[in-house]
Steps between C-alpha positions, in 0.01 A plus 500: 500500500519874439716594800616348823317649798576494870178377660396473865254226598373536857363176637736334254535180705125439504305291249416775251815703561736206446338410171519862389872504594550187288338666200680834535842333534419276201409812303848639570428755771695568822264408784509601864280275713402661832324285756479473879407127479185548711312281250756457219778246507855476364404164350300693238806693378800282587542399135563867412754572775811442283366699206703820447179683404321418825546656842317427826441755774348393830282804545164593650314749278362676808843668503633715215732336249771695320593336170523626145246327279297544182186306600330379818261210539362538852369152585584507870192393698422212732245354259289256694235520773727293726763772491247783523363346819841415642626859479241746366706803605803384300276421202361853508846653540629298207223611267477866610856593602641274230297676233605842631867401506493348153315799356764723659775289345329520161473877532867539599635276224241571230423128488176353367308315770245221501319530830 
């Protein structure tokens, strides 16, 4: 590894996000997992909870987040038709407001972002 980075993974308790958190921690990075648990679950990340390089924030990306980071992986999105139909307004807010908030965070911190 070239250098340890502080990385934010939104939707980090979901299927894709939790596996990305696993990989980033294994690669030696400091990982912040932000999730509101609308579709994600703590069961997906419980094995990382005692790792000193892993932090969990219960956070909804429709609200701004103020952390200092080097990279952002914005994976927050209710990712199934069941969830889209259950709460289409929240799904839209998550994708639109979440993207705006994460892009703002990237701009403020100079972080690279995967949207």
